[in-house]
C-alpha positions as CSV (number, residue, x, y, z in Angstrom):
1,M,-196.4,86.2,-1.5
2,C,-196.1,85.9,2.3
3,L,-196.9,82.5,3.7
4,Q,-197.4,81.3,7.3
5,I,-196.4,77.8,7.9
6,F,-197.7,75.4,10.6
7,G,-196.1,72.0,10.1
8,N,-196.9,71.3,6.5
9,I,-199.8,73.8,6.6
10,K,-199.4,76.9,4.5
11,M,-201.6,79.9,4.4
12,G,-201.6,81.3,0.9
13,E,-203.3,81.1,-2.4
14,N,-204.0,77.4,-2.4
15,A,-207.6,76.8,-3.4
16,W,-208.9,73.2,-3.4
17,P,-212.0,72.5,-5.4
18,E,-213.6,70.5,-2.6
19,V,-213.2,73.4,-0.2
20,T,-214.5,75.9,-2.8
21,Q,-217.6,73.9,-3.4
22,A,-218.2,73.4,0.3
23,L,-218.0,77.2,0.8
24,Q,-220.3,78.0,-2.1
25,E,-222.9,75.4,-1.0
26,N,-222.4,76.1,2.8
27,K,-221.9,72.3,3.3
28,H,-222.2,70.6,6.6
29,E,-219.8,67.8,5.7
30,L,-216.3,67.7,4.1
31,K,-214.2,64.6,3.6
32,L,-210.6,64.9,2.4
33,S,-208.8,61.5,2.3
34,E,-207.8,60.7,-1.3
35,A,-204.2,60.2,-2.6
36,A,-204.6,63.4,-4.6
37,I,-205.2,65.3,-1.4
38,A,-202.0,64.0,0.1
39,E,-200.1,65.1,-2.9
40,R,-201.5,68.6,-2.8
41,L,-200.8,68.8,0.9
42,K,-197.2,67.8,0.4
43,H,-196.5,70.4,-2.3
44,N,-198.8,73.3,-1.4
45,G,-200.1,72.9,2.1
46,L,-203.6,72.8,3.4
47,D,-206.3,75.1,2.0
48,M,-206.9,77.2,5.1
49,R,-210.4,78.2,3.9
50,I,-211.6,74.9,5.4
51,F,-211.8,76.8,8.7
52,Q,-214.1,79.4,7.2
53,I,-216.8,76.9,6.5
54,L,-218.7,77.6,9.7
55,A,-221.6,75.4,8.9
56,L,-219.4,72.3,9.1
57,N,-220.4,69.6,11.6
58,F,-218.4,66.8,10.0
59,L,-214.8,67.1,8.9
60,E,-212.5,64.3,7.9
61,I,-208.9,64.8,6.9
62,S,-207.5,61.3,7.0
63,N,-204.6,59.3,5.6
64,V,-202.9,62.3,3.9
65,N,-199.8,62.7,6.1
66,L,-201.0,65.8,7.8
67,T,-198.4,66.8,10.4
68,G,-200.1,69.5,12.3
69,L,-203.5,71.0,13.1
70,P,-203.8,74.8,13.0
71,E,-205.3,76.9,15.7
72,E,-208.0,78.0,13.3
73,I,-209.7,74.6,14.0
74,G,-211.3,76.5,16.9
75,H,-213.3,78.6,14.5
76,L,-215.5,75.6,13.7
77,G,-217.7,75.8,16.8
78,G,-220.5,73.8,15.3
79,M,-218.3,70.7,14.7
80,I,-219.8,67.4,15.9
81,N,-217.6,64.8,14.3
82,L,-213.9,65.4,13.7
83,A,-211.8,62.6,12.1
84,L,-208.1,63.0,11.6
85,Q,-206.9,59.4,11.7
86,R,-203.9,58.0,9.9
87,N,-201.8,61.1,9.6
88,K,-198.5,62.3,11.3
89,I,-200.0,64.8,13.7
90,N,-197.7,65.4,16.7
91,E,-199.5,68.3,18.4
92,I,-203.1,69.5,19.0
93,P,-203.7,73.2,19.5
94,N,-205.5,74.5,22.7
95,T,-208.3,75.8,20.5
96,I,-209.6,72.3,20.2
97,G,-211.5,73.2,23.4
98,N,-213.6,75.7,21.4
99,L,-215.5,72.9,19.8
100,Q,-218.3,72.9,22.4
101,H,-220.6,70.6,20.3
102,L,-218.0,68.0,19.4
103,K,-219.3,64.5,20.1
104,F,-216.9,62.3,18.1
105,L,-213.1,62.9,18.0
106,D,-210.8,60.4,16.2
107,I,-207.1,61.2,16.0
108,S,-205.9,57.6,16.0
109,F,-202.8,56.4,14.1
110,N,-200.8,59.7,14.6
111,E,-197.7,60.8,16.5
112,L,-199.2,62.5,19.5
113,T,-197.3,62.4,22.8
114,G,-199.9,64.3,24.8
115,F,-203.1,66.3,24.6
116,P,-203.9,69.9,25.7
117,T,-205.8,70.4,28.9
118,T,-208.6,72.1,26.9
119,L,-209.8,68.6,26.2
120,T,-211.8,69.0,29.4
121,N,-213.9,71.7,27.7
122,L,-215.5,69.1,25.4
123,K,-218.4,68.4,27.7
124,V,-220.7,66.6,25.2
125,L,-217.9,64.4,23.8
126,H,-219.3,60.9,23.3
127,T,-216.4,59.0,21.7
128,L,-212.7,59.7,22.0
129,N,-210.3,57.7,19.8
130,L,-206.6,58.4,20.5
131,S,-205.4,54.9,19.8
132,C,-202.0,54.1,18.1
133,N,-200.1,57.3,19.1
134,K,-197.2,57.8,21.5
135,I,-199.2,59.4,24.3
136,E,-197.6,59.3,27.8
137,D,-200.1,61.3,29.7
138,L,-203.6,62.8,29.3
139,P,-205.5,65.6,31.2
140,N,-208.0,64.8,33.9
141,L,-211.2,63.6,32.2
142,S,-213.6,64.2,35.1
143,N,-215.4,67.0,33.2
144,L,-216.2,64.7,30.2
145,H,-219.6,63.8,31.6
146,S,-221.0,62.6,28.3
147,L,-218.1,60.3,27.4
148,V,-219.3,56.8,26.5
149,I,-216.4,55.2,24.6
150,I,-212.7,55.9,24.9
151,H,-209.9,54.3,22.8
152,I,-206.4,54.8,24.2
153,E,-204.9,51.5,23.2
154,H,-201.3,51.2,21.7
155,N,-199.9,54.3,23.5
156,E,-197.3,54.7,26.3
157,L,-199.6,55.3,29.2
158,K,-198.5,54.1,32.7
159,S,-202.0,54.4,34.1
160,L,-205.6,55.0,33.1
161,P,-206.3,58.8,32.8
162,D,-207.2,60.7,36.0
163,G,-210.9,61.3,36.4
164,I,-211.9,58.3,34.3
165,Y,-213.4,56.5,37.3
166,G,-216.0,59.2,37.9
167,L,-217.5,59.1,34.4
168,E,-221.1,57.9,34.9
169,Q,-221.9,57.4,31.2
170,L,-218.7,55.5,30.3
171,M,-219.4,52.1,28.8
172,E,-216.2,51.1,27.0
173,I,-212.6,51.5,27.9
174,H,-210.1,50.2,25.3
175,A,-206.6,50.6,26.8
176,S,-204.6,47.6,25.7
177,H,-200.9,47.7,24.7
178,N,-199.7,50.4,27.1
179,G,-197.6,50.3,30.3
180,I,-200.5,50.5,32.7
181,T,-199.6,49.0,36.1
182,E,-203.0,49.0,37.9
183,V,-206.7,49.2,37.7
184,N,-207.9,51.5,40.5
185,Q,-210.2,50.2,43.2
186,D,-212.8,52.9,42.1
187,I,-213.5,50.9,38.9
188,N,-216.9,49.8,40.3
189,Q,-218.0,53.5,40.3
190,I,-218.2,53.3,36.5
191,E,-221.7,51.8,36.8
192,L,-222.4,51.5,33.1
193,L,-219.1,49.9,32.1
194,K,-219.6,47.1,29.6
195,V,-216.2,46.7,28.0
196,L,-212.8,46.9,29.7
197,D,-209.8,45.9,27.7
198,V,-206.5,46.4,29.5
199,S,-204.7,43.5,27.8
200,S,-200.9,43.6,27.1
201,N,-200.1,45.9,30.0
202,Q,-198.1,45.6,33.3
203,I,-200.9,44.8,35.7
204,K,-199.9,42.5,38.6
205,D,-202.9,42.7,40.9
206,L,-206.6,43.5,40.4
207,P,-208.9,45.3,42.9
208,N,-211.7,43.3,44.5
209,Q,-214.1,46.0,43.4
210,L,-213.8,44.8,39.8
211,A,-216.2,42.0,40.7
212,Y,-218.9,44.6,41.4
213,C,-219.0,46.0,37.8
214,R,-222.4,44.5,37.3
215,R,-222.8,45.4,33.6
216,L,-219.3,44.3,32.5
217,K,-219.7,41.9,29.6
218,D,-216.3,42.0,27.9
219,L,-213.2,41.9,30.2
220,N,-209.8,41.4,28.5
221,L,-206.9,40.9,30.9
222,R,-204.7,38.8,28.7
223,E,-200.9,39.3,28.5
224,N,-200.5,40.9,31.9
225,P,-198.0,39.6,34.6
226,L,-200.7,38.8,37.2
227,N,-199.4,37.5,40.5
228,D,-202.3,35.1,40.8
229,N,-201.2,32.2,38.5
230,R,-204.6,30.7,38.3
231,L,-206.2,34.0,37.4
232,R,-203.5,34.6,34.8
233,K,-204.5,31.3,33.1
234,M,-208.2,32.1,33.3
235,T,-207.7,35.4,31.4
236,S,-206.9,33.4,28.3
237,Q,-209.2,30.4,28.8
238,C,-212.4,31.7,30.5
239,N,-215.2,34.1,29.8
240,T,-215.8,37.4,31.6
241,R,-218.4,35.9,33.9
242,A,-216.1,33.2,35.2
243,I,-213.2,35.6,35.7
244,L,-215.5,38.0,37.7
245,D,-216.8,35.2,39.8
246,Y,-213.3,34.1,40.6
247,I,-212.3,37.6,41.6
248,A,-215.5,37.8,43.8
249,S,-214.8,34.5,45.5
250,H,-211.3,35.8,46.5
251,S,-212.4,39.2,47.5
252,G,-213.3,38.6,51.1
253,E,-216.8,39.9,50.4
254,Q,-219.8,37.7,50.9
255,A,-222.2,36.9,48.1
256,K,-225.1,38.1,50.2
257,G,-223.6,41.6,50.3
258,K,-223.2,41.5,46.5
259,K,-226.8,40.4,46.0
260,G,-228.2,43.2,48.2
261,K,-226.3,45.8,46.3
262,K,-227.4,44.4,42.9
263,K,-231.0,44.5,44.0
264,K,-230.7,48.1,45.0
265,Q,-229.1,49.0,41.7
266,G,-231.9,47.2,39.9
267,K,-234.5,49.4,41.6
268,L,-232.6,52.5,40.5
269,A,-232.4,51.3,37.0
270,S,-236.1,50.6,36.9
271,K,-236.8,54.1,38.1
272,D,-234.5,55.6,35.5
273,N,-236.3,53.6,32.7
274,E,-239.7,54.9,33.9
275,T,-238.4,58.4,33.8
276,E,-236.9,58.0,30.3
277,A,-240.2,56.5,29.0
278,I,-242.1,59.6,30.3
279,V,-239.6,62.1,28.9
280,R,-238.9,60.7,25.4
281,K,-241.7,61.5,22.9
282,I,-242.4,61.9,19.3
283,H,-242.8,65.7,18.8
284,I,-244.6,67.0,15.7
285,T,-244.0,70.5,14.4
286,R,-246.2,72.3,11.9
287,C,-245.5,72.6,8.1
288,P,-243.2,75.6,7.5
289,Q,-244.7,78.6,5.7
290,D,-241.8,79.1,3.3
291,G,-242.9,76.9,0.3
292,K,-241.2,73.8,1.5
293,H,-243.8,71.4,0.2
294,V,-244.3,68.8,-2.6
295,I,-246.3,69.4,-5.7
296,F,-248.3,66.4,-7.0
297,K,-248.8,66.4,-10.8
298,D,-251.6,64.6,-12.5
299,D,-249.4,62.7,-14.9
300,V,-248.2,60.4,-12.1
301,K,-251.8,59.3,-11.1
302,D,-251.9,56.3,-13.4
303,I,-248.4,54.9,-12.5
304,R,-247.7,55.5,-8.8
305,P,-250.4,57.8,-7.3
306,F,-249.6,57.8,-3.6
307,I,-246.9,59.7,-1.7
308,I,-246.4,61.1,1.8
309,C,-243.4,62.8,3.3
310,T,-242.0,64.0,6.6
311,V,-238.7,65.5,8.0
312,I,-237.0,64.1,11.0
313,R,-235.2,67.2,12.5
314,N,-231.6,67.0,13.6
315,L,-231.5,63.2,13.5
316,D,-228.3,62.0,15.2
317,L,-226.6,59.5,12.9
318,S,-223.1,60.5,13.9
319,E,-222.3,57.2,15.6
320,H,-221.2,54.8,12.8
321,Q,-223.2,51.8,14.1
322,M,-226.4,53.9,14.4
323,Y,-225.9,55.1,10.8
324,K,-225.5,51.5,9.6
325,K,-228.6,50.4,11.5
326,F,-230.6,53.3,10.0
327,I,-229.7,52.2,6.4
328,G,-230.3,48.5,7.4
329,L,-233.7,49.3,8.8
330,Q,-234.9,50.6,5.4
331,T,-233.7,47.4,3.8
332,K,-235.5,45.3,6.4
333,L,-238.8,47.3,6.0
334,H,-238.6,47.0,2.2
335,D,-238.5,43.2,2.5
336,S,-241.2,43.0,5.2
337,V,-243.8,45.8,5.4
338,C,-243.2,47.0,1.9
339,E,-243.5,43.4,0.5
340,S,-240.3,43.7,-1.6
341,R,-241.3,47.3,-2.6
342,T,-244.4,46.0,-4.4
343,K,-246.6,47.7,-1.7
344,A,-244.5,50.8,-0.9
345,T,-241.0,52.2,-1.2
346,I,-239.0,54.3,1.2
347,A,-236.5,57.0,0.1
348,T,-234.4,59.2,2.4
349,H,-232.6,62.4,1.6
350,N,-230.4,65.0,3.2
351,Y,-232.9,67.8,3.7
352,S,-230.3,70.6,3.4
353,S,-229.5,69.4,-0.2
354,L,-233.1,69.8,-1.4
355,K,-234.4,72.8,-3.3
356,F,-238.2,73.4,-2.8
357,P,-240.8,73.1,-3.8
358,L,-240.3,69.4,-4.8
359,V,-242.3,68.0,-7.7
360,Y,-243.7,64.4,-7.8
361,T,-244.4,63.6,-11.4
362,A,-243.9,61.0,-14.2
363,K,-241.7,61.3,-17.3
364,S,-240.7,59.2,-20.2
365,P,-237.5,57.1,-19.3
366,N,-235.4,59.1,-21.7
367,E,-236.3,62.4,-20.1
368,I,-235.2,61.2,-16.6
369,A,-231.5,61.8,-15.9
370,I,-230.3,60.7,-12.5
371,I,-227.0,60.1,-10.6
372,P,-227.9,56.8,-9.0
373,L,-227.1,56.2,-5.4
374,G,-223.5,55.1,-5.0
375,E,-222.5,56.3,-8.5
376,S,-220.9,59.5,-9.8
377,N,-222.1,59.8,-13.4
378,E,-225.5,61.0,-14.6
379,V,-227.4,58.6,-16.8
380,T,-230.9,58.4,-18.3
381,S,-233.3,56.0,-16.6
382,T,-233.4,54.1,-19.8
383,D,-229.7,53.4,-19.7
384,Y,-229.7,52.8,-16.0
385,I,-232.5,50.2,-16.2
386,K,-230.8,48.5,-19.2
387,K,-227.5,48.4,-17.3
388,L,-229.2,46.8,-14.3
389,T,-231.1,44.4,-16.5
390,D,-227.9,43.3,-18.2
391,Q,-226.2,42.9,-14.8
392,K,-229.2,40.9,-13.6
393,A,-229.0,38.5,-16.6
394,A,-225.2,38.1,-16.0
395,E,-225.7,37.3,-12.4
396,E,-228.4,34.8,-13.0
397,K,-226.3,33.1,-15.6
398,K,-223.2,33.0,-13.4
399,K,-225.0,31.7,-10.4
400,K,-227.5,29.6,-12.4
401,R,-230.5,30.8,-10.6
402,Q,-233.6,32.7,-11.5
403,Q,-234.2,34.6,-8.2
404,S,-232.5,38.0,-8.3
405,S,-230.9,39.8,-5.4
406,G,-230.4,43.4,-4.4
407,V,-231.8,46.1,-6.6
408,Y,-232.3,43.7,-9.5
409,R,-235.4,42.4,-7.7
410,F,-237.3,45.6,-8.3
411,L,-236.7,46.0,-12.1
412,D,-239.9,44.1,-12.9
413,L,-241.9,46.8,-11.1
414,L,-241.2,49.2,-14.0
415,E,-241.4,46.7,-16.8
416,G,-243.8,47.7,-19.5
417,S,-244.3,51.3,-18.3
418,N,-244.2,54.2,-20.8
419,V,-243.4,56.7,-18.0
420,Y,-241.6,56.3,-14.7
421,P,-242.5,58.1,-11.5
422,C,-239.9,60.5,-10.1
423,L,-239.4,63.2,-7.5
424,L,-237.7,66.4,-8.8
425,S,-236.2,69.4,-7.0
426,E,-237.1,72.9,-8.0
427,D,-234.2,73.1,-10.4
428,N,-235.5,69.9,-12.1
429,K,-232.9,67.5,-10.7
430,V,-234.1,64.0,-10.2
431,L,-234.0,63.1,-6.5
432,S,-235.5,59.6,-6.7
433,L,-236.8,57.0,-9.2
434,P,-239.1,54.8,-7.1
435,P,-239.1,52.0,-6.6
436,V,-235.5,51.4,-7.9
437,T,-233.1,54.1,-6.6
438,N,-232.4,57.5,-5.0
439,S,-230.1,60.1,-6.4
440,D,-226.6,60.3,-5.0
441,I,-226.7,64.1,-4.7
442,T,-229.0,63.9,-1.6
443,K,-227.6,60.8,0.1
444,L,-227.2,60.7,3.8
445,S,-223.9,60.5,5.7
446,P,-223.0,59.8,9.4
447,S,-223.7,63.2,11.0
448,I,-226.5,65.1,12.6
449,S,-228.8,66.4,9.9
450,D,-232.4,66.9,8.9
451,V,-233.6,63.8,7.1
452,F,-236.4,64.1,4.5
453,I,-238.3,60.9,4.1
454,E,-240.6,60.0,1.2
455,V,-242.8,57.0,0.9
456,T,-244.5,56.2,-2.4
457,S,-246.9,53.5,-3.4
458,S,-249.0,52.2,-6.3
459,V,-251.4,50.5,-3.9
460,S,-252.9,53.0,-1.5
461,L,-252.3,55.9,0.8
462,A,-252.8,53.6,3.7
463,A,-249.8,51.5,2.5
464,C,-247.7,54.7,2.6
465,K,-248.8,55.5,6.1
466,E,-248.3,52.0,7.4
467,T,-244.8,52.0,6.1
468,M,-243.9,55.5,7.4
469,E,-245.3,54.7,10.8
470,K,-243.5,51.5,11.1
471,L,-240.2,53.2,10.2
472,I,-240.7,56.0,12.8
473,E,-241.8,53.5,15.5
474,Q,-238.7,51.4,15.0
475,L,-236.4,54.4,15.0
476,F,-237.9,55.5,18.3
477,Q,-237.6,52.0,19.8
478,L,-234.0,51.7,18.7
479,G,-233.2,54.9,20.6
480,Y,-232.6,57.3,17.7
481,I,-232.9,61.0,18.9
482,S,-233.1,64.4,17.5
483,S,-229.9,66.0,18.8
484,Q,-230.5,68.3,21.8
485,Y,-227.7,70.5,20.6
486,A,-229.7,72.1,17.8
487,D,-231.9,75.1,18.2
488,S,-234.8,73.5,16.5
489,T,-235.2,71.0,19.3
490,L,-236.7,73.7,21.5
491,S,-240.4,74.3,21.7
492,P,-241.7,77.8,21.2
493,D,-241.6,78.3,25.0
494,G,-238.0,77.3,25.1
495,T,-238.3,73.9,26.7
496,E,-236.2,71.1,25.5
497,L,-237.8,68.4,23.3
498,K,-236.4,64.9,23.9
499,G,-237.0,62.1,21.5
500,L,-237.8,62.3,17.8
501,I,-238.9,65.6,16.2
502,L,-241.0,65.3,13.0
503,Q,-241.8,68.2,10.8
504,Q,-245.0,67.9,8.8
505,V,-244.8,68.0,5.0
506,R,-247.7,69.0,2.7
507,V,-248.3,67.4,-0.6
508,E,-250.4,69.8,-2.8
509,L,-252.1,69.6,-6.2
510,E,-250.9,72.0,-8.9
511,N,-253.7,74.3,-8.0
512,G,-252.6,74.5,-4.4
513,Q,-255.3,72.3,-3.0
514,L,-254.1,70.0,-0.2
515,R,-253.7,66.3,-1.2
516,S,-252.1,65.0,2.0
517,V,-250.1,66.1,5.0
518,F,-248.1,63.9,7.2
519,P,-248.1,63.4,10.1
520,S,-251.6,64.7,10.9
521,K,-253.3,64.5,14.3
522,I,-254.9,61.1,13.4
523,D,-251.5,59.6,12.4
524,L,-248.9,57.9,14.6
525,E,-251.2,56.2,17.1
526,L,-248.4,54.0,18.2
527,P,-248.6,51.7,21.2
528,N,-246.6,52.9,24.3
529,I,-245.1,55.8,22.4
530,P,-246.3,59.3,23.4
531,V,-246.9,61.8,20.6
532,S,-247.3,65.6,21.0
533,F,-247.9,68.5,18.7
534,V,-245.7,71.5,19.1
535,E,-248.0,74.5,18.5
């Protein structure tokens, strides 16, 4: 058998089950980071079929001692998040520049000494993490107009990368532990800069213009051989505001001039905010005509008779903090609007994992088999509820308290029921067991994906709508967006839709009669949030 070798990457008959499954299911995400992966890589090389999964938008190959990245990485043109941290990679191929939709690139804790100039092709890159390498030089970054965060700490750089001072969206620069000798006087051109960490470098003097970085909240200059002894002491003793005030008072510029400039900037910011408020909307698209609806069965009427659903198209959860906030928001709403899930329950699913039509029904506990969220084994709901009940009793005994926490709080809501409500996929797999848990097979992950949301209630349809509307309102206010890099964010006339894009979902009776549709034209009357229907 003929093999081509790139570092420790071999092209040959080396089929990994994770890759086989991803190919068969046309997955959008693939994570390879276990010890077993490292062992396979060491003996047989990488399964090159990874680069045939053209649907991938999230790929992680981390902590497996990977020494090189093949040119075939350029085949994954839809990639949005690429994580290669904690390996032994010493070179990146030029084809990295083919990843035109890449927003998050993490190659930290490797052995890179440089980076190809094709880095400048990544025009939508949001976060670049090259920390903890051996990088001596980087290409000019002036074309990375979307760059917001850059991590280049713990390298061997002598200066900040060329072009960095012209990046209008840049908010965070992490460049500690290098050999950087200066901060350029153009630093104040980075108008949105909030974080600047150039600690543990070789900086002796600072430009006066640093005082005019109006949004700078976190400035770290520690462990630099600054010529100004007082300033050097201040870097370890004073906050950012005090340091900037000191630099301003020694800049030769008058406070009056500073104030005038700030006022002008404030007007511009206000104008930008007004424009943003006008552009961002909640856009609603019609129900698809391909059978992607929910069937409501009569046997659930007496246990939990109300359900509404919607899809948020191409929701951008690819930034880790935004993903965490999304999950946390559901928990917050369960405790407040949902009144500890007694009034309503929210469940979220990866839309691409669903097989339609879905069925909302009720079954006896022994008939319901589910892989609970966060677990790997399928269990009957009887066994799962018993397990949780036993854990609840053990927790209360250990902590000597009667009030339960976490999921244990919701067990009482099913107590005494002969049947449990559940949402099934077309192939009869259980997707959720409200109000207790979702299935792990449709869980979300940090990426850009369509998110299917169900809200169920035993109280009223109004309770479902109130909960769903509060969730959508807060997502909009927190700045979540439907990614502009997906085709479905265009209206029929080709114009770009900015904001959140919701797709209607019909809930039908078994005879095909409409039971509910959300959102309808009378829904989502939210204060100060414009809503439009895309015909």
